[in-house]
C-alpha positions in Angstrom: 8.2 13.1 2.0 6.1 13.0 -1.2 7.1 12.9 -5.0 6.0 16.2 -6.2 3.2 15.9 -8.8 4.8 17.7 -11.6 7.5 14.9 -11.5 4.9 12.1 -12.0 4.4 10.5 -15.5 1.5 12.5 -17.8 -0.7 9.3 -17.0 -0.2 9.1 -13.3 -1.0 13.1 -13.0 -4.5 12.4 -15.2 -5.3 9.5 -12.6 -5.1 11.8 -9.7 -7.8 14.0 -11.4 -11.3 12.5 -9.6 -13.0 12.8 -12.7 -11.6 10.3 -14.4 -13.3 7.7 -12.3 -16.2 6.0 -13.2 -17.6 5.9 -9.8 -16.9 9.7 -9.4 -14.8 10.1 -6.1 -14.6 13.4 -4.2 -10.8 13.1 -3.8 -8.2 10.6 -5.1 -4.6 10.2 -3.0 -2.0 8.5 -4.5 0.4 5.8 -2.5 3.9 4.9 -4.6 5.6 2.0 -3.4 8.7 0.4 -5.2 6.7 -1.7 -7.7 3.6 0.6 -8.4 1.1 3.2 -8.1 -1.9 2.9 -6.0 -4.7 5.6 -6.2 -7.5 5.1 -3.4 -10.8 6.6 -4.3 -13.2 6.2 -1.4 -14.5 2.8 -2.2 -11.9 1.5 -4.6 -8.6 1.0 -5.5 -7.1 1.1 -8.3 -3.3 -0.4 -8.7 -1.1 0.4 -11.5 1.9 -1.1 -12.1 5.3 0.7 -13.2 6.9 -0.1 -16.2 10.3 -1.6 -14.0 12.5 -4.4 -14.4 13.9 -5.0 -10.9 15.6 -8.5 -11.7 13.5 -10.4 -9.3 10.4 -8.6 -11.2 9.9 -7.2 -15.0 7.1 -5.2 -15.6 8.8 -3.5 -18.0 6.6 -4.2 -21.4 2.4 -3.2 -21.4 2.0 -7.6 -22.3 4.1 -7.9 -19.1 1.8 -5.8 -17.3 -1.4 -7.4 -17.9 -0.4 -10.3 -17.8 0.7 -9.6 -13.9 -2.4 -7.7 -13.2 -4.2 -11.0 -14.1 -2.2 -13.0 -12.2 -2.5 -10.9 -9.4 -6.6 -11.1 -9.8 -6.5 -14.6 -9.7 -3.9 -15.2 -7.0 -5.6 -13.1 -4.3 -8.8 -14.1 -5.4 -7.8 -17.3 -4.0 -7.9 -15.6 0.4 -9.9 -12.0 -0.6 -12.5 -13.1 -3.8 -14.8 -10.3 -2.9 -12.1 -7.7 -3.1 -10.1 -8.7 -6.3 -12.8 -6.9 -8.6 -11.0 -7.0 -11.6 -8.5 -5.7 -14.2 -9.3 -2.0 -16.2 -7.7 -0.3 -18.9 -6.1 2.8 -19.4 -6.8 4.3 -22.3 -5.5 7.9 -23.9 -4.3 9.5 -27.0 -2.8 13.2 -27.1 -2.5 13.5 -23.2 -5.9 12.5 -22.9 -6.6 9.3 -20.8 -9.4 7.7 -19.7 -10.0 4.9 -17.2 -12.1 2.1 -18.9 -12.8 3.8 -21.2 -12.6 3.7 -25.4 -9.0 4.5 -27.0 -5.9 3.1 -27.8 -4.8 1.0 -24.5 -1.9 2.4 -23.0 -1.8 0.8 -19.7 -3.9 -1.1 -16.9 -5.1 -1.3 -13.5 -5.7 -3.7 -11.0 -9.5 -2.5 -9.5 -10.1 -3.5 -5.6 -13.2 -2.8 -3.2 -11.3 -0.7 -0.6 -10.6 -2.3 2.3 -11.4 -0.5 5.6 -8.1 0.4 7.8 -9.7 0.1 11.2 -9.8 -3.9 10.3 -6.3 -4.2 9.4 -4.5 -6.3 12.1 -1.6 -4.4 11.7 -3.9 -1.2 13.1 -5.5 -3.4 15.6 -2.2 -5.0 16.9 -1.3 -1.0 17.4 -4.4 -0.6 19.6 -4.1 -3.8 21.6 -7.1 -5.3 19.8 -6.3 -8.7 18.6 -7.0 -11.4 21.2 -6.1 -15.0 20.6 -9.7 -16.5 18.9 -9.2 -13.5 16.2 -5.4 -15.1 15.4 -7.1 -18.9 15.9 -9.7 -17.8 12.9 -6.8 -16.8 10.6 -4.9 -19.8 11.7 -8.1 -22.2 10.1 -8.6 -19.7 7.0 -4.8 -20.4 6.0 -4.6 -23.7 7.0 -7.8 -24.1 4.6 -5.8 -22.7 2.2 -2.7 -24.0 2.2 -5.0 -27.6 2.3 -6.3 -27.0 -1.5 -3.2 -24.7 -2.7 -1.7 -26.4 -5.8 1.0 -28.6 -5.6 3.4 -30.7 -8.5 6.7 -31.9 -9.2 7.7 -28.7 -10.3 6.6 -26.5 -7.1 8.0 -29.4 -4.9 11.2 -28.4 -6.3 11.5 -25.6 -4.7 11.3 -27.3 -1.2 14.6 -29.3 -2.2 17.5 -28.8 -0.4 19.6 -27.4 -3.3 17.3 -24.3 -2.9 16.9 -23.8 0.5 20.7 -23.6 0.8 20.9 -21.1 -2.1 17.9 -19.2 -0.2 19.8 -19.0 2.9 23.4 -18.1 1.5 21.6 -15.5 -0.8 21.1 -13.5 2.3 24.5 -13.8 3.9 26.3 -12.8 0.9 23.8 -9.9 0.2 24.3 -8.8 3.8 27.8 -8.6 4.3 28.0 -5.0 3.6 25.7 -4.3 6.8 27.8 -5.8 9.2 28.5 -3.8 11.8 26.0 -1.1 11.0 22.5 -3.2 11.0 23.9 -6.3 12.0 26.6 -7.3 14.5 29.7 -9.4 13.5 28.6 -11.6 16.6 25.4 -12.0 15.3 25.9 -12.4 11.3 28.0 -15.1 12.2 25.7 -16.8 14.8 22.8 -16.8 12.7 25.1 -18.4 9.8 26.4 -20.9 11.8 23.1 -21.9 13.4 21.4 -21.9 9.7 23.6 -24.2 8.1 24.3 -26.5 10.9 20.2 -26.9 11.0 20.3 -27.6 7.4 22.6 -30.4 7.5 21.5 -32.1 10.8 17.6 -31.8 9.4 18.2 -32.9 5.7 16.0 -35.7 6.2 13.0 -33.9 7.5 13.4 -31.1 4.1 13.3 -34.0 2.1 10.5 -35.8 3.8 8.6 -32.0 3.9 8.2 -32.5 -0.3 7.0 -36.5 -0.7 4.3 -35.3 2.0 3.6 -32.3 0.0 4.3 -29.9 2.4 5.3 -27.2 -0.9 2.7 -25.5 -1.8 1.5 -22.2 -4.2 1.4 -20.2 -1.0 0.4 -16.8 -0.4 4.7 -15.6 0.0 3.9 -12.1 2.3 2.2 -12.8 5.1 1.8 -10.2 7.5 0.4 -8.0 9.8 -0.3 -5.4 6.8 -2.1 -7.8 4.6 -4.5 -8.9 7.0 -8.1 -7.2 7.3 -10.7 -8.2 9.7 -13.7 -7.8 7.4 -16.5 -9.3 6.3 -14.7 -12.4 7.5 -11.3 -12.4 7.1 -9.3 -11.1 4.1 -6.0 -11.9 3.3 -4.4 -9.8 -0.1 -2.0 -8.7 -1.6 -0.1 -12.3 -2.2 2.8 -12.1 -4.4 2.1 -12.7 -8.1 5.5 -11.4 -10.3 8.3 -14.5 -8.9 7.1 -17.7 -8.4 10.5 -18.9 -6.3 9.1 -16.2 -3.2 5.4 -17.8 -3.9 6.3 -21.4 -3.7 7.7 -23.1 -0.4 6.9 -24.7 2.5 3.8 -24.3 4.6 5.7 -24.1 7.7 7.7 -21.2 6.2 4.3 -19.3 5.9 3.4 -20.0 9.1 6.4 -18.9 10.6 6.3 -15.5 8.7 3.3 -14.1 10.2 4.4 -16.0 13.9 7.9 -13.9 13.6 5.7 -10.6 12.5 3.4 -11.2 15.7 6.7 -11.7 17.7 8.2 -8.3 16.2 5.2 -6.9 17.4 5.5 -7.7 21.1 2.7 -10.5 20.8 4.6 -14.1 21.3 1.2 -14.9 23.0 -0.8 -14.0 20.0 2.1 -15.9 18.0 1.6 -18.9 20.0 -2.3 -18.9 19.7 -1.7 -18.5 16.3 0.9 -21.6 15.6 -0.9 -23.8 18.1 -3.8 -23.3 16.2 -2.7 -24.3 12.7 -1.0 -27.2 14.2 -4.2 -28.5 15.9 -6.3 -27.6 12.6 -3.6 -29.3 9.8 -2.2 -31.6 12.5 1.5 -31.2 10.9 3.5 -32.4 13.9 6.6 -31.7 12.0 6.1 -27.9 11.3 6.9 -27.2 15.2 10.8 -28.5 14.2 10.8 -25.9 11.4 9.0 -23.1 12.8 12.2 -21.9 15.0 14.7 -22.2 11.7 11.9 -20.7 9.4 11.2 -17.3 11.9 15.0 -16.9 12.0 15.3 -17.0 7.9 12.1 -14.5 7.5 13.2 -12.2 10.6 17.1 -11.9 8.8 15.1 -11.2 5.1 13.1 -8.8 6.7 16.3 -7.4 8.5 17.8 -7.4 4.9 15.3 -5.8 3.4 15.3 -2.5 5.6 18.9 -2.9 5.3 18.6 -2.3 1.1 16.9 0.8 1.7 19.5 2.8 3.5 21.3 2.7 0.1 17.8 3.8 -1.8 18.8 7.1 -3.1 15.1 8.0 -3.9 14.4 8.0 0.5 14.5 10.9 2.4 17.7 10.8 4.9 15.3 11.8 7.8 13.4 8.5 6.8 16.7 6.8 7.6 17.1 6.7 10.8 13.8 4.9 11.4 14.7 2.4 8.5 18.0 2.1 10.5 16.4 1.0 13.7 13.9 -1.3 12.0 16.5 -3.3 10.1 18.6 -3.8 13.9 15.3 -4.8 15.3 14.5 -7.4 12.7 18.6 -9.1 13.0 18.0 -9.0 16.4 15.0 -10.7 16.6 16.5 -13.4 14.1 19.5 -14.6 16.6 17.0 -14.3 19.1 15.8 -17.9 17.3 19.0 -19.4 17.7 19.2 -22.0 20.1 
């Protein structure tokens, strides 16, 4: 269900008019997320950050939105350089707005080249058009990215035991209210017991990962919806708004996409991807952490879907699908527990 145009902010309504765009688009489509207004204009995408403070992200001021627009472009050019074109100003006065024009700056937009929908990994999976060779290519690209990704003492601190424990315990605290709704009591306790025991049993391994430089400035949100097979492979829409969600063990990043492939019913592609990454990176210890991080990533996705059930802005007729998705993720998380 789309929000009525009359309820949208004035600037957003102005950006729905094709004539405002320098490329003279014939049609403008608006897609909303919790964080952004995204305008699709034919060959380009313009992404405007909402003036919100959600705790884990803060776009509440013009200065912050400009900073995070710049960060989004800078960080995403690491894995998708040709798509991220830059940051453009939105100017306006007396209800008249202009994109890349003169006047007082009222906001900013990230300008991107529009990627082909038919090349999106999520769409290709749905059509059964993904091969093991394609996933090996993703693995090689990801390994090259991780080798070059920044690491230092501050980044490595996100791999310490306290952070890992905090992240997992936060998950369990935040999902207690969904026991009996999206996750069973047995499933909740089973995953909780497994997670705590694994961390305690593998404390030396977590510390070794820090010493070996495996904690990096990663993508942070690596799943099928953010990978496009176009001229090469474009991996886009990384997390720019919170370093805690982007800094982490490369094993956790690999596990995220592997879990997403499992969730799509393609465990075979998941294995091909992981095997190719390990062969390329020679990260033999990754396999010891893979199940743990797959479980963690599936649990987080179950938690996020559960949160949507309490969102008053999501229509009730959409919540049955959300409920099913949350349960599926939690069941997948439990399936990894050994």
